[in-house]
VEXDREN-2710 file (C-alpha; in Angstrom, 1 decimal):
% VEXDREN-2710
k/r/px/py/pz
1/MET/47.1/122.3/97.8
2/LYS/48.7/119.4/96.3
3/THR/52.1/119.7/94.9
4/SER/52.5/118.2/91.4
5/PRO/55.2/115.5/90.7
6/PHE/57.0/117.5/88.1
7/VAL/57.2/120.3/90.7
8/GLN/58.0/118.3/93.8
9/VAL/61.1/117.2/91.3
10/LEU/62.5/120.7/90.1
11/ARG/61.9/121.5/93.6
12/GLU/64.4/118.6/95.0
13/ALA/66.9/119.3/91.9
14/SER/67.2/123.3/92.4
15/PRO/69.9/123.1/95.5
16/TYR/72.2/120.9/93.3
17/ILE/71.3/123.2/90.1
18/HIS/72.7/126.5/92.2
19/GLN/75.3/124.4/93.5
20/TYR/77.0/122.6/90.3
21/ARG/76.5/126.0/88.2
22/ASP/80.9/126.6/87.5
23/GLU/81.7/123.7/88.6
24/THR/84.2/121.3/86.7
25/PHE/82.7/117.5/86.1
26/VAL/85.2/115.4/84.8
27/VAL/83.4/112.0/83.0
28/LEU/84.7/108.8/82.0
29/LEU/83.4/107.0/79.2
30/ASN/84.3/103.4/79.0
31/HIS/84.4/101.1/75.8
32/SER/81.4/99.5/76.6
33/VAL/79.4/102.5/77.1
34/MET/81.0/103.9/73.7
35/GLN/79.6/100.9/71.7
36/SER/76.3/101.2/73.8
37/ALA/72.4/101.9/72.7
38/SER/72.6/104.5/75.5
39/LEU/75.5/106.6/74.8
40/GLU/72.9/109.2/72.9
41/ALA/70.6/109.6/75.8
42/ILE/74.0/110.0/77.8
43/VAL/75.1/113.0/75.3
44/GLN/71.9/114.5/75.7
45/ASP/72.2/114.5/79.4
46/PHE/75.6/115.9/79.2
47/ALA/73.9/118.8/76.8
48/LEU/71.7/119.5/79.5
49/LEU/74.4/119.6/82.4
50/GLN/76.3/122.1/80.1
51/SER/73.2/124.0/80.1
52/LEU/72.7/124.4/83.5
53/GLY/76.3/126.0/83.6
54/VAL/78.4/123.0/84.2
55/ARG/82.3/122.4/83.1
56/LEU/82.5/119.4/81.3
57/VAL/85.6/117.1/80.2
58/VAL/84.4/114.2/78.6
59/CYS/87.2/111.4/79.1
60/PHE/86.7/108.1/76.6
61/GLU/88.1/104.8/75.5
62/SER/89.3/103.5/72.6
63/HIS/91.2/100.1/73.6
64/THR/88.7/97.5/74.6
65/ARG/89.2/96.1/78.6
66/ALA/87.6/93.1/80.1
67/ASP/89.4/93.7/83.6
68/ILE/91.9/95.6/85.4
69/SER/94.3/93.3/84.7
70/GLN/94.6/93.8/81.3
71/ALA/95.8/97.7/82.0
72/PRO/98.5/98.9/80.7
73/ILE/99.5/96.3/77.9
74/SER/103.1/96.2/76.7
75/LEU/102.2/95.4/73.1
76/LEU/99.7/97.3/72.0
77/ASN/98.4/98.0/68.4
78/LEU/98.7/101.7/68.5
79/SER/97.7/102.3/65.1
80/GLN/94.2/100.6/65.3
81/ILE/93.9/102.7/68.9
82/GLN/94.4/105.5/66.9
83/ALA/91.9/104.7/64.4
84/GLN/89.5/103.7/66.7
85/CYS/90.2/106.8/68.7
86/GLY/89.4/108.9/65.7
87/ILE/85.7/107.1/65.0
88/TYR/84.7/107.7/68.7
89/ARG/85.6/111.0/68.5
90/SER/83.7/112.1/65.4
91/MET/80.8/109.7/67.0
92/LEU/80.3/112.4/69.5
93/GLU/81.1/115.2/68.0
94/ALA/77.9/114.3/65.6
95/LEU/75.9/113.4/68.6
96/PHE/77.2/116.9/70.4
97/SER/76.2/118.2/66.9
98/THR/72.5/117.2/67.0
99/SER/69.6/120.1/67.2
100/LEU/66.7/118.6/65.6
101/PRO/63.2/120.6/67.0
102/ASN/61.3/118.6/69.6
103/THR/64.4/116.3/71.4
104/PRO/66.1/117.4/74.0
105/MET/69.2/118.6/71.9
106/ALA/67.0/121.2/70.1
107/ASN/68.9/124.5/69.9
108/ALA/71.7/123.1/72.0
109/ASN/74.3/124.7/70.1
110/LEU/76.9/123.1/72.0
111/GLN/81.1/123.6/71.0
112/VAL/83.0/120.7/71.4
113/VAL/87.0/120.8/71.4
114/SER/89.6/118.2/71.5
115/GLY/93.4/118.6/70.8
116/ASN/96.8/117.8/72.4
117/PHE/96.0/118.6/76.1
118/VAL/97.8/116.0/77.5
119/THR/101.3/115.2/77.7
120/ALA/102.6/111.4/78.4
121/LYS/106.1/110.4/78.9
122/PRO/106.6/106.3/78.4
123/MET/106.0/103.9/81.1
124/GLY/108.9/102.3/80.4
125/ILE/110.4/98.9/81.2
126/ILE/109.2/97.2/84.2
127/ASP/110.3/93.8/85.4
128/GLY/111.8/93.5/82.3
129/VAL/108.7/94.4/80.1
130/ASP/108.8/96.9/77.8
131/TYR/105.3/98.9/77.8
132/GLN/106.5/100.4/74.4
133/HIS/103.3/102.7/73.5
134/THR/102.1/102.4/77.0
135/GLY/102.2/105.8/78.6
136/ILE/101.5/107.4/81.8
137/PRO/100.7/111.6/82.2
138/ARG/103.1/114.0/82.4
139/LYS/101.5/117.2/82.4
140/ILE/97.9/118.4/82.0
141/ASP/97.5/122.1/79.9
142/HIS/95.1/123.0/82.6
143/LEU/95.1/126.8/81.4
144/GLY/94.1/125.9/78.0
145/LEU/91.2/123.7/79.3
146/SER/90.0/126.3/81.5
147/HIS/89.9/128.9/78.9
148/LEU/87.8/126.3/77.2
149/LEU/85.6/125.4/79.4
150/ASP/85.1/129.3/80.7
151/HIS/83.9/130.0/77.5
152/LYS/81.1/127.2/77.3
153/HIS/83.0/124.3/75.1
154/ILE/83.2/120.7/76.2
155/VAL/86.0/119.0/75.9
156/LEU/86.8/115.4/75.1
157/LEU/90.2/113.8/76.0
158/PRO/90.6/110.2/74.5
159/ASP/93.1/107.6/75.6
160/LEU/95.7/108.8/73.6
161/ALA/98.3/111.7/74.8
162/TYR/101.2/113.1/73.3
163/SER/105.2/113.5/74.3
164/THR/107.3/116.4/73.9
165/THR/109.7/114.2/71.4
166/GLY/106.5/114.1/68.7
167/GLU/105.7/110.6/70.4
168/CYS/101.7/109.4/70.3
169/PHE/101.4/107.3/73.3
170/TYR/98.1/105.2/74.6
171/VAL/97.3/106.3/78.6
172/PRO/94.4/104.4/80.4
173/VAL/91.5/106.6/80.5
174/GLU/91.4/106.7/83.9
175/ASP/94.7/108.1/84.4
176/ILE/93.7/110.5/81.9
177/GLY/90.7/111.5/83.6
178/THR/92.0/111.2/87.4
179/ALA/95.2/114.0/86.0
180/ALA/92.4/115.9/84.5
181/ALA/90.3/116.5/87.5
182/LYS/93.2/117.1/89.6
183/ALA/94.4/119.6/87.3
184/LEU/91.6/121.5/87.1
185/ARG/90.6/121.0/90.6
186/ALA/87.1/119.1/89.3
187/THR/84.5/118.7/91.6
188/LYS/83.5/115.4/90.5
189/LEU/84.8/112.6/88.3
190/LEU/82.2/109.9/87.0
191/THR/82.6/106.8/85.6
192/PHE/79.8/105.2/84.0
193/THR/79.5/101.2/84.3
194/ASP/77.2/98.2/83.7
195/GLU/74.5/97.1/86.3
196/ASP/76.5/94.0/87.6
197/THR/79.3/96.4/89.3
198/LEU/76.8/98.3/91.2
199/LYS/74.8/95.9/92.6
200/ASN/77.1/94.8/95.1
201/LEU/77.6/98.3/95.8
202/PRO/76.2/100.7/98.5
203/LYS/75.0/104.3/97.9
204/GLN/78.0/105.6/99.5
205/ILE/81.4/104.3/100.5
206/LEU/84.7/105.8/102.3
207/LEU/87.7/105.2/100.2
208/GLU/89.6/102.8/103.3
209/GLU/86.3/100.5/102.1
210/ALA/86.1/101.0/98.6
211/LYS/90.2/99.7/98.5
212/LYS/89.0/96.9/100.5
213/ARG/86.2/95.6/98.5
214/PHE/88.5/96.4/95.5
215/LEU/90.8/94.1/97.0
216/LYS/87.8/91.3/96.8
217/ASN/86.1/92.2/93.7
218/PRO/88.4/94.5/91.3
219/SER/86.5/96.5/88.9
220/LEU/87.4/99.1/86.5
221/ALA/84.8/101.2/87.7
222/LEU/86.0/101.0/90.9
223/HIS/89.6/101.3/90.4
224/GLN/88.8/104.6/88.7
225/ALA/87.1/106.1/91.3
226/ILE/89.5/105.0/94.0
227/LEU/92.2/106.5/91.9
228/ALA/90.5/109.9/91.5
229/SER/89.4/110.1/95.5
230/ASN/93.5/109.4/96.2
231/GLU/94.1/112.0/94.0
232/GLY/91.8/114.3/96.3
233/ILE/88.7/114.6/93.9
234/PRO/86.1/115.3/96.6
235/ARG/83.4/113.3/94.9
236/SER/83.5/109.7/92.4
237/GLN/80.5/108.7/91.1
238/ILE/79.8/105.5/89.8
239/ILE/76.6/105.4/87.4
240/ASN/75.2/103.0/85.3
241/HIS/74.9/103.4/81.6
242/GLU/71.9/100.9/81.1
243/LYS/69.7/103.0/82.9
244/ASP/67.8/105.8/81.2
245/GLY/68.4/109.2/83.1
246/ALA/71.1/107.6/85.5
247/LEU/73.3/110.4/85.3
248/LEU/70.6/113.0/86.2
249/THR/69.2/111.1/89.0
250/GLU/72.4/110.9/90.5
251/LEU/73.6/114.2/90.5
252/PHE/70.2/115.8/91.1
253/SER/68.2/113.8/93.8
254/ILE/69.1/113.7/97.4
255/ASP/69.4/109.7/97.2
256/GLY/70.9/109.5/93.6
257/CYS/70.9/106.1/92.0
258/GLY/74.5/105.0/91.9
259/THR/77.7/105.0/93.9
260/LEU/79.5/107.6/95.6
261/ILE/82.9/107.3/97.0
262/THR/84.4/109.6/98.9
263/GLN/87.0/110.4/101.8
264/ASN/84.7/111.9/104.3
265/PRO/81.0/110.5/104.7
266/PHE/78.3/112.2/102.5
267/GLU/75.7/112.2/105.4
268/THR/76.7/113.7/108.6
269/ILE/74.9/114.5/112.3
270/GLU/76.2/117.9/113.4
271/ASN/75.6/121.2/115.4
272/ALA/72.9/123.3/113.5
273/THR/73.9/126.5/112.3
274/ILE/71.5/129.3/111.7
275/ASP/72.3/128.3/107.8
276/ASP/69.9/125.7/108.8
277/VAL/66.9/127.2/110.3
278/GLY/64.9/126.9/106.5
279/GLY/65.6/123.0/106.5
280/ILE/64.8/122.8/110.1
281/MET/61.3/124.6/109.6
282/ALA/60.7/122.3/106.4
283/LEU/60.6/119.6/108.5
284/ILE/59.2/120.6/112.0
285/LYS/56.3/122.5/110.1
286/PRO/54.1/119.6/109.0
287/LEU/54.3/118.3/112.1
288/GLU/53.3/121.4/113.9
289/GLU/50.1/121.6/111.2
290/LYS/49.1/117.7/112.8
291/GLY/49.8/118.9/116.1
292/VAL/52.4/116.3/116.6
293/LEU/55.1/119.1/117.8
294/VAL/54.3/122.3/119.6
295/LYS/54.4/125.5/116.9
296/ARG/57.5/127.4/116.8
297/GLU/58.2/130.7/115.4
298/ARG/61.1/131.2/113.1
299/GLU/62.6/134.0/115.4
300/ARG/62.4/131.7/118.6
301/LEU/63.8/128.9/116.5
302/GLU/66.8/131.3/115.7
303/GLN/67.5/132.3/119.1
304/GLU/67.7/128.2/120.4
305/ILE/69.6/126.8/117.0
306/ASN/72.1/126.2/119.5
307/ASP/70.5/123.5/121.2
308/PHE/69.7/121.6/117.8
309/ILE/71.0/118.8/116.0
310/VAL/70.7/118.0/112.2
311/ILE/71.2/115.0/110.4
312/LYS/72.8/116.4/106.7
313/ARG/72.9/115.2/103.4
314/ASP/74.6/117.3/100.6
315/GLU/73.7/120.0/102.7
316/SER/70.3/119.4/102.9
317/VAL/68.6/118.7/106.3
318/LEU/66.9/115.4/106.8
319/ALA/66.5/115.3/110.2
320/THR/66.4/116.9/113.3
321/ALA/66.2/117.1/117.0
322/ALA/67.0/119.7/120.1
323/LEU/68.2/119.2/123.8
324/TYR/67.1/121.8/126.1
325/PRO/69.0/121.9/129.5
326/HIS/66.6/122.7/132.0
327/ASP/68.5/122.6/135.5
328/VAL/71.6/120.9/137.0
329/ASP/70.7/117.2/136.2
330/MET/67.8/117.2/133.7
331/ALA/67.4/118.0/129.9
332/GLU/64.8/117.7/127.2
333/ILE/64.6/116.3/124.3
334/ALA/62.1/117.6/121.3
335/CYS/61.3/118.8/118.1
336/VAL/62.3/115.2/116.7
337/ALA/61.5/115.4/113.0
338/THR/62.4/113.3/110.1
339/HIS/61.5/113.9/106.6
340/PRO/58.9/111.9/105.3
341/ASN/60.9/110.3/102.4
342/TYR/63.4/109.0/105.6
343/GLN/61.0/108.0/108.5
344/GLY/61.7/104.5/109.5
345/SER/65.4/104.6/108.5
346/GLY/66.8/104.6/112.0
347/ARG/67.8/108.5/111.4
348/ALA/65.5/109.5/114.5
349/ALA/67.0/106.7/116.9
350/THR/70.5/108.2/116.0
351/MET/69.4/111.6/116.9
352/LEU/68.6/110.2/120.3
353/GLY/72.0/108.3/120.6
354/TYR/73.7/111.3/119.7
355/LEU/71.8/113.7/122.2
356/GLU/71.9/111.1/124.8
357/LYS/75.8/110.9/124.8
358/ARG/76.1/114.8/124.7
359/ALA/73.8/115.4/127.7
360/LYS/76.3/112.4/129.5
361/GLN/79.2/115.2/128.7
362/GLN/77.2/118.1/129.9
363/GLY/77.1/116.0/133.6
364/ILE/73.0/115.2/132.7
365/LYS/71.8/112.9/135.0
366/GLN/67.7/112.1/133.4
367/LEU/66.6/113.0/129.7
368/PHE/63.0/113.9/129.6
369/VAL/60.4/114.2/126.7
370/LEU/57.0/115.5/125.9
371/THR/54.9/113.6/123.5
372/THR/51.2/113.4/122.1
373/GLN/52.3/110.4/119.3
374/SER/55.5/108.7/119.5
375/ALA/55.4/107.2/123.1
376/HIS/56.3/104.0/121.5
377/PHE/59.7/105.0/120.0
378/PHE/60.3/106.7/122.9
379/ILE/59.7/103.4/125.4
380/GLU/61.6/101.1/122.8
381/HIS/64.5/103.6/123.4
382/GLY/64.7/103.2/127.2
383/PHE/62.1/106.1/128.3
384/LYS/59.4/105.3/130.8
385/GLN/56.2/107.3/131.8
386/SER/56.5/109.4/134.6
387/ASP/54.0/112.6/136.2
388/VAL/54.5/115.9/135.1
389/LYS/55.3/116.5/138.9
390/ALA/58.5/115.1/137.9
391/LEU/59.8/117.5/135.4
392/PRO/61.7/120.6/136.4
393/LYS/59.6/123.4/138.1
394/THR/60.5/125.8/135.0
395/LYS/59.0/122.9/133.2
396/GLN/55.9/122.5/135.0
397/SER/55.0/125.7/134.9
398/PHE/54.8/125.6/131.2
399/TYR/53.0/122.7/130.8
400/ASN/49.8/122.9/128.2
401/LEU/47.0/121.1/129.7
402/GLN/45.2/121.3/126.4
403/ARG/47.7/118.9/124.7
404/ASN/47.9/116.5/127.6
405/SER/51.5/115.3/126.6
406/ILE/52.7/112.1/127.9
407/VAL/55.7/112.4/130.3
408/PHE/58.5/110.0/129.7
409/ILE/62.0/109.9/131.6
410/LYS/65.3/108.2/130.9
411/PRO/68.1/107.6/133.5
412/LEU/71.7/108.3/131.9
END
C-alpha cells in the first residue's frame, strides 16, 4: 500500500510535535526580517508552533545594523529607536491578531504581551568611549515571563530595556534573546537571516568550529547563535527568512534546512538500547521483505539489542548494524541497514569502521559476513570471499542453503 506524501510528512513530523510540546523557544527577528515581505508568513508559522504547545518568546530588532562591528554604538538616537520599536511592536501585534477565515491564522485567537521584563544597566565607558544609552541585560523577570507562557501567551521582547532608575536603554537583540533564553532555560534559540549568510554554512556546526568560522567571516546571525551556545542553550539554529516555510522545515524534518550550532554532535553513533527497537525494526523490515536480510522477530531483536549499534539524529534511528561474537577470535557483522533517504551517504561504512574497532578491543581476530546482495560493499571495505567451512562451527550448523549467502571474511 502506497503512502501519500502528505501522510509521510505528518509521520516524520510527529516525533518533533511530541518533543516540542511545552518547550520554550526564543526567536530573534533582525531589522531586515522586520522589513521583509516574509514577515507575515513567519508570524503564521509562529501561530502554528503556539498551537502545538510551544512556549514562544519573540525578540525583535528596531535598530539597523549592517554587520557585527556596529554593535554596540556609542551615540544612539534613542528616541528614533523608541519610535521604531513602537511601530514594529504594533505591526507584530496586528499580524498576530489576524483571524480571517480560510487563512493559516483562522481561529488562532493569539494573546500577545510585551512589557518591562528586562532590566538593564548602562554599558558605561569603555576605552574612553561613553556608550550612553546602550545597555546590557542585568535581570530577566523569568517568573513573570513563565507565568505568561504557561497561560499560552506569546511574549514580545524589543531591543529596549529599562533600569531601576527609570532610564531606557538600547540593548542589542542578541543580548536580550540570549539572556531570556538562559533565564527561561529555553530549548532553542532561533535566528532568522538571509540566504547569503547560510550558503557557506553546513547543516550542523559544533560550537568551536562556529567560532573559527566567525573569525574568518563575521556575521550577525552566527554571532547570535554562538552567544546562545556559550550560555548553554542546547540548540541555536539559523534559518533563512527568505525561504517560505523554512522555520517549519527546520523544526519538523530530520534534515531541516538551516544551520544548527550545538556543543554536542547532532548525529551520533552509539550502542542501541531497548528504546531503539522500534526504529531498528522500521529500518530492517523493508529489507527483510525484499530478502536482503534474514527476518528477525521483535522478541529476538530485544534479546540481542546489546549487540546492535545505531546512528541517530534527534532520537531518530538512521542506520543500524550488529556485531555477534561467535568464538574466541571470530565475530559476525550482520543486519547492516540504512534509511532509504541516507543510503550512499557513507553511514554504513562509518558503522563498519566502528564495529571493527570494537571487535579489535574485544580481541577478535577475524570478522565475517553473510550477504546475498551487498557483496561489492564488503569487498570495497577489505573483505574477501571465502567458504562456509571457514565459518565457526556454530554458524555452519545454521547456514541456510536456500539463501545461498556468500561468505566474506576480513582479518583484523
